[in-house]
N, C-alpha and C positions, 0 to 999 in steps of 0.2 A: 626777151622782154616781150609781154603782150603789146599789141599796138596801142591799146587804149592807155596804157601806162606812159607810152611816149608822149602822149598828149598832155600829161600832168607836169607841166613846166610852170615857171614862175608867171607866165602870162595868164595862166588859168586859175590864179589865186582867187579871182572873184567868184568862182564857183563855190568856195567855201561860204561865202556870205549867206546864200539861201539855205545852205545846209545847216548852218549855225542857227539861223533864224528858225528853221522848222525844228531844230533839237529844242530850242528854248519854248517855242509854242507847244510842242507835244509833251514834253516832260515836265514842263513848270505850269503852264496855264491851262492845260486840257485835263479834264477829269479822266482818270484811269478806272475803267469800268468794264462790265461785260458789254458786249455788243448788242445783244438782243435776248429773246426768250429762249432760243436754243443755245445753250452754253457750249463752247467749244474747246475747252481744255482736253487734251488728248486723254483718253482712258483705254486706247488700244490703237493698233497700227492703221485702222480705218475709221474715219470720221463720217459725218453725215454728208459732207459736201466735198471731201478731199481725201486722197491717200498721202499725198507728199507732205501736207501741212501737219497732220498728226506725227508722221515719222520725224519731222524736224523737232517737234516738241519733245518727243521720246528721247532724243539725243541727250538733253540736258536734265529732264525730269528727276533721274535718280541722283543728280549731283547738286541740286538746289533745295533749300529748305522748303520754300514757298513758291511752287511752280506757278501758281496763278498770278502772283505779283511779278514774278520774272518774266513771264509771257508779255505781260502788259507793258513793261520797260523795254523788253526786246522789241516790240511792235513800235514803240515810240522811236527808238533808234533807227529802226528800218524805214520807218516813214520819212526820217530826215535823208537816209541814205538814198531814198528813191528820188529826192530833189537833186542830190548831187548827180546821180545817173541821168536824170532829165537834163541837166545843164550840158553834160558831155554830148548826149545825144543831138540836142538842137545846136550846140556849138559846131558839131561836125555835119549835121544835114544843111544847115544854112550858112556855114563858114563864118559865124559871128559869136564873139563872146557876149556882146550886148543882148542878142536873141537868146542864147542860152540862159543867161543871167535873168532876163525878165520872165521867160517861161518857169524856170525853177523857182523864181521869187513868187509868182502867182500859185504855184503849187504848195510852196511852204506856207503861204498866208491863207490858203483856202480853208475857211473855218469848218465846211463840212467833211473835207478829207482828214483835217486834223482831228476832229472830233471822234472819228472811227479808226484813228491809228493806234493809240495805246489801249487797245482792247484785247480781248481773247480771240477776236475774229482774224481772218487771214489776209485782210486787205493791204496792210503795210508790207507784208511779206510778198504779196502778189505784185504790187507796184514796184517794190525794189527790184525783184527778178525780172519784170517786164522791161523797165526802162533800162536796167543793166544790159539786158539782151538786145535792146534796140541800139544802145550806144555801142556795143561790140560790133554789130553788124553794119554800123555806119562808119567804122574805121576807115581812114583814107587808103590805107594799104590792107585790103581785106584778104588774108590768107587763111589756111586751114584752121589755125587755133582760134582766132576770134569767131570764125564761122562756126565751129562746133560749140564753143562755149555759149556764144550768143543765141543760138538756135535752141540749145538745150535749156538755157535760162527762160526763154519765151515758152518752151514746152512746159516747164515748171510752173510758170505764171498760169497757163492755160488750164493746168490741173489742180490749181489752189481753190478753184470753186467749180460747182456742178455745171454752171453755164459758161465755164471759162473757154470754151471751144471758140467763142467769138473773139477771143484775144488774138488767136492765129490769124483770123480774117482782117482784123483791124491792123495788125502788125504789117501785113502785105501792102495795106495802103500807106502806112507810115515810112516804109523802107523803099530804098530804090531796088526795085525787084531785078532790074538789068544787071546791076552790079553783083547781086546775090547769084543770079544764073551764071554769070561769068566766073565768079569765085568757085562755083559748084563744078563747073566744066574743068576748071584748073585742078581742083582737088576732089577727084571724084571719090576715092576712098573715104575721104572725110565726109563728104556729102552723103554718101550711103550710110555710114555710122551714124551720122547725125539723124538722118531720116528714121533709122531703126530706133535709136533712142527715144526720139520724140514720140514716134509711133507706140513705142512700148509704153511710155508714161500714159499716153491716151487709152491704150488698150487695158492697162491696169485699172485706170479710172472707171472706165465704161464697165468692166468686169464686176467690180465690187460695189458700185454706186448705182448703176442703172439696173431696174427689175428685168427679170428674164422675159416677161411678156408685158412691156410697157403699154400697150395698147396705143391709143391716140395721143399724139404729142401736140394736139391742138392748143393746149395750155400755153405753148411756146410762141403761138402767132399772136402778135400784138393786134389790139383793136384799132380800127382806122384812125380814131381821133388821137391816139397816143403821140403821134409825131409833132403835132401842134404843141401839145401841152408839156411834153417832156424834152423836146429837142428845139423846137423854135422858140417857144414862150414859156419857159420853164420858172415863170415868176413865183411859183409856190416854194421853191427851195433855192432860187438864185437872186442875187442883187442886180439892180438895173444897170449899174455902171458896169459890173462885170459882164452882163450880157452884151451890152454895147460893144465891149471890146471883143467878145466872141464874135459877133457878127462882123466887126472890122476885120478880124483875123481871117474869117471865111471869105469875105469880099476881097481881101488882098490877095488870097490865093487864086481867085477867080479872075481878078483884073490886073494882077502885077505878076512878078516872077516868084513871089513868096507861095508858091503852089502848096507847100506843105499845110498852110492855113486852111485851105479848102479841103485837102486830104484828111487833115485832122478832124475836121468837122464831120465829114463822111465816116471816119472811124468811130467818132463818138456816136453817131447814129446807129452803127452797126453794133457796138458794145451795149447800147441802151435797148435794142430790140428784144431780148429775151426777159427783161426786168421792167418792161412798160408799166407805168404808173405805180412803181414802188415808192415814189416820194409822197404818196397820199397817206402813209401811216409810218409812225415812228418805229414800228416793229420791222418794217421792210425798207426803211431809208437807207440803211448800209448798202443795198444792193447796187445803189447808184455811184459808189466811190469810184469804180474804174472809169465810168463815163465823165464823172466830176474832174477826174485827173486830166482826161484828155481835153475837157472843156477849158481847164486851167492853162494847158499848153496853147490852145488856140487863142485864149485871151492874152497871153504873152506875145504871140505872133502879132496879134492886133495892135498891142502897145508898141511892139518893135517896128511895125509899119509906120505908125505915127512918128516914131523917133527917126526913122529914115527919112521921112518928109521934113523933119525940123533940121536934121543934118544937111539936106539938100538946100535948105534955106540960109545955111551958114552956122548952125549951131554945132557945139562940141558933141563927142559921142555921149558921154555920160549925162550931160546937160539935157540932150535930146531924150535920154532914157528917163529923165526925172518925171514926166506926166504918168508913165507906166508905174514907177515907184510908188508915187502918191497913190494911184488907184489901187494897187495891191495893199498898201497900208490901210486905205479908207475901208476896203472891204473887210479886212481882219478886225478892225476897231469897231466899225459899225455893227458887226455880228459876233462880237467877242462873247456875248452870252451864250452862243451855240456850243462854245467849247465846254461848257460846264453844265449843260441841260440836265437836270436829274430825271430820267425816265423812270417809270415806276418799276421796271425790272432792275434797274440799277439800284433803286432804294432798297428792294426786297433782298437782293444780293447781300448788300451791306449790312442790313439789319440782321439776317441770320449769320452770316460769316463772322462778323465782329465779335459776336457773343459766343458762337459755338466752335469756331476754328480761327482764332486770331493768330495772325502770322503763319497760317497755313497748317496750324497743328490743332487737331481736334483737342478742345479742351474739357471734354467730357465724353463718358461712355454712354449717355443718355440716349433715348429715341426721341426723334423729331415727328410730330404728328402734322399732316398736311391735308388740305382739301382742294388742291389744284388738279393735278393728275390730267392735264391737257382736257378739262372737264368737257367743253364744248368747242375746242379749236384754240386759236391763238389769242387767249385772253390773259395768259400768265406765264411765268416761268415754267417751262414744261418738266423739269427734273431738278427738285431741291437736292437730290443726291449729288449732283455736280457741283453744288454750292459748298457742301461740306462732305467730301467723298467718305470719310472715315466715320460718319454718324449713320446710325440705322434710321431709314425713313419709312414710315407707314402711312399708306394712302387710305385716309378715313372714308373716301368715297367707295372703296371696295372692301373695307374692313370695318366691322362694328368696334369702333375704338372705345366706346363707353363700355360695353360689356368686357373688354380686355383690359381695362384699367387695373383691376385688382391682381392681374398676373404680370404686370409691368412695373418696373421700378421707377427710375427717374424719367420723367417725361417733359418735353417741351413741345409747344404748339405754335405754329406760325399761322396767323391770319393773314392771308394774302388777298389780292384783289378779286380772284376767282370766287371767293365767299360772297361778293356783292353782285355776282352776275345773277340776272333774273331771266329765266326761260321765257316768260311772258313779257310784261311791261314793268319798268321801274315805278314804284308807287310814287305818287306825286310828291309827297314829304320827303322823298329820298332823292329826287333829282338834283337838287343843288349840293347836297351832302349826304353821305351815307348815315345819317342819324346823329343827332346831337346827344341824346341821352341813351342809356344801355337798352332800354326796350325799343326805342326808335331805331337803333343800330341793329338789333336782332330782326326787326321787321324788315329792314333793308337787305338782309341776307338771305341766301337760298335756304330752303328748309333743312337740309342736311346739316349745313354748318350751324344754323340758329339752334337746332335740336341739340347738337353736341355742346354748344357753349352754355346752353341752359342746363345741361345734365351734370357740369363738371364745375369744379372751382378753378378759376384762372388767377394766376398771380402775375401781373404785368413785369416784364423785364425791360422792354422798351416799346413806346407806341409812337407812330408817326401818322400824320395826315398827308395823304398824297393825292396829286391831281390825276385821276384816272383818265380824265377827257384829254389831257395833254399827250396821252401815249396810246390809249385805246379808244378811238373816237366812235362810241356806239351808245348815244344817249338813250336809246330805247331800251337798252338792256343792263346798262351800268350807270351809277350816279356819277356827278362830275368830279367829286372829291369823296373820300372814304379814309377811315382810320384803319390802318394796318398795324400789326404788332407781333412781338414775340412773348410767350407766356410760359410759366411753369404750370403744369397741369396737376390737380389733386382731385381725388374723388369726393363726392358730396355724400357724407355718411347717411344723411337723412333723406337723401332723394334716391329712389329707385332708379337704376340705369335706364336710360331712355334711348331707344333705337332711332336712328335717323328716319325721318317720315317716309313712308313708302311712295314711290313714283306714281303718277297718275295711271288709270286702268289701261289707258292706250300705251302706256310704256312698259307695262308688266310682261314677263316672258310668258309665252304659252307653253304647254307641256312639250309640243313639238320643238320649240326653240331650246327647251332644256334638253331634249334628246340631241339636238345639234350640237350643243355645248358639250355634252358627254362624249360625242363622237370626236370633237376636237381635242378633248382631254385624252381619249383613248389612242389618238394618233400618235402620241408620244410627247414628252415634255419639250423636245427640240423641234417639233413640227409646228407649222403655222398654215392657217387657211389662206389659199391664194385663189385668184380668178383664173380658171383655165381659159385657153384660147377658144375662139369660136362661139363665144357668148354675147358678142357686141349686140347683135339684133334684140336678143331677148332682154339684156339689160337696158337698152334704150327704150324698150317698149314698156318695161316695168317703171321706168322713170318719166313716162308720159310723153313719148315722142309720138307727135301726130294726134295727141289727145287734147280734149277740151279740159283746161285746168281752171280752178277758181281764180278769180281776180285778174282774167286775161292772160295769165302767166303762160310762157312756152319754153320748152327745153332749149337753151341756147347751145348747150354743149355738154358732152359727158366724157370724162377722161379715166380710163382705168390705170390704176396705180398699184398693180401687183397684187395688194391685199385689200385695196379698197377701190370704190368708184366715186369720183367727185362730179357732181352734176350741178350746172349753172342754168338759172332760170331768169329769164327776163320778164319783169312784171311791171305793171304801171307805176308802183311805187319804187322801183329801183331794181337792182340786180340782187338775187339771193343765192347761196351755194349751200348745198346739202351733200353729205357724205354717206355712202352706203358701205357697211362693213360687216363682217361675220359678228354674230351676237356675242361671241365670247370674248371679243376685243374691244367692244364698244362700252362707253360710260353707262351707268345704270339709268340716267336721265333720258337716254336715246328712246325712239320709238322702236320696240322689239317685235319682229314678225317670226315666223317659224325659222327662217333661214338667214334673215337679215336683221341689220339695226339701222336706222335712219337718223342721222344727227344734223342739226342745223349748225353750220360753221360761221356763216355771216349773212347779214342782210335782215330785213324786215318783211317776210313774205306775208300775203293774206292769210287771215286766221285758219281758212279751210284748206289751204295747199298742203300741209303735212298730212292731214287726214286723207285727202284725196290720193297723195302718193302712198300711203300706207295700204289702201284699198287695192290701188294698181299693183303693189308689190305682193300682196297676199293673193291676188287672182292669178299670177303668173309664176310665182316662186317655186312651185313644185317641179317645174321642168328644169331649175337650175341645181347644180350639184357643185359644192365646193370641192377644191382639190387640197390634199394636205401634203405639204412638202417640208423636208428639213429647213430649219432656218439657215440663212446663209452664214457660214462661219469661215473665218480666216484659216487658209490651209496652214498646217503646222510647218510646211516646207516655205512659207513665205519668207520668214526672217533669213535663213540662210541663202535663199535665192536673192533677196535684196542685197545681202552683204556681197554675194558673188557679182551681182550687177555693178555695184558700186566700184568693187575692185577692177572689174572689167573696164569700166569707165576710165578709172585712174590709169590702168595699164595703157588704155588706148591714148589718153592724154600724154603719157610718157613718151609713147613712140612718136606722137605728132610733134614732139620737141625738135626734131630734125626737119628742116624745111622739105616740103614736098615738091618734087620737080614739076615745073609747070609745063604745058604744052606750048610749042612754038606759035 
């Protein structure tokens, strides 16, 4: 029997209370939705951020009718399991059921953690694996079996997200390292096997998800001011009562024997480092979940230290815990609205899926027309093909959808928030709302979408008014609210087909750019343009390093990302980010040169900055040569290798059933 199971006796029944509370909060009171604009329902063995999480989904996808709904409910349950694992971890580390109960209760009642549990994202899975691993590695009699299982679970948690490597570092702060080393010395074969498995998981993650030539990793280095706003004073996403308990927990670790409080606070800082300032946007808020879970643990230790003081003055155990219970309940009730916050991407997902794929089954063989296509960055769902996987999707920013209408039968069209994005400035009449009349609404859209809607007959299926500003805070380029909708599309017989308006002169491709695009096509359908090594100096010069740029802007950093370069500029009006890519992969609205396309991702740069960068790029780009490589594909041998690896782990676990003799 596993040592963790030995602790599951009647005295630990109290650990079921936060588990049940978490289950009710996540499954009944929390909105089940997509996590963000990058939808993460598995479409293959390798996802955008993880290898192990898509493999988990693929285990049950063939067996359930609606994988989307199943994943959301699965993650709601895993979020509750994480609270039970938290209880056992703290129960064993602090030798106190009260401490374990309070920490698990704060995790169960944390509205931010609960909001992102029943989604398509991996965070409930990550937390359940992480805290289960910590609980196993904190068992009183740490032998080979919990050593192997606990470390592998932490390795799985660390590979559930691309930045998960910090989970390993944080775990070393939370565990008793001397006990771990002692167990490793007593069980050397198990320790070696554990290391190889965890190392293999990390190598698999790095191999598939990190580019071959990642360039600078400066984007992972947090700005100096992040510590105060995200760790010390995170009032933008945390309640004041909760923060007070976090500080008390950290202080208790510094001033008393509750050292885990201070170590937990330091672990939270470590986990926050690669996701600094993610709380500033609803699109990136989910990245804070591991750090928020550790904050909940530290807040629980803070409440427990207060309970210890009350008990010292003569109060009973559970009476002393009452202030912490009330505080956890207050945080949940006060911020209960966060559990059902309707972000724009949730609304768009429900709008399309409820009509075109109810219950996970495509209700039509029609085609869906869209105008999002990651138009200028993170302003909309990136791929409606993930919302309705069996429905054909046509991107009208890359295809003349009006001209193609006579050749296509049944058509639907989704008007999404990307339709309202203005490359320049939002017209004054559109700021408060994206137009109240049809003509006003068209004037508030970008030219391509407006031209399409004028040229066709739209039959509304469902219309919604959404708060763009509540999700995408970009008042300069998008209205505060706008009407999105799903429509049936018909040709206007009396109206000649109208093509989307041409991009401005500066955005048109030159003949040389067309030649570059043809070269990319000639390289083969499975090839992609990548940035070769040794080009850093040239790229930085093209992007304005050391140059005098308009508006007093300076190049703050440039990060090569295999196929693109992301450049950050510090300007008097704030930070602006541009992306440099190959012309064949960039949106039509980008500024195209012979060998590059420049796209503004975020910020409000001075009006002349884009033109100045275009001139710099044109003056230097002749010295740059793209490299065309086959797109990364999953090896056909991956599945049998994965099965063999799992079988090997199972055999190893069977062998370890017999106690390993310890050294004298």
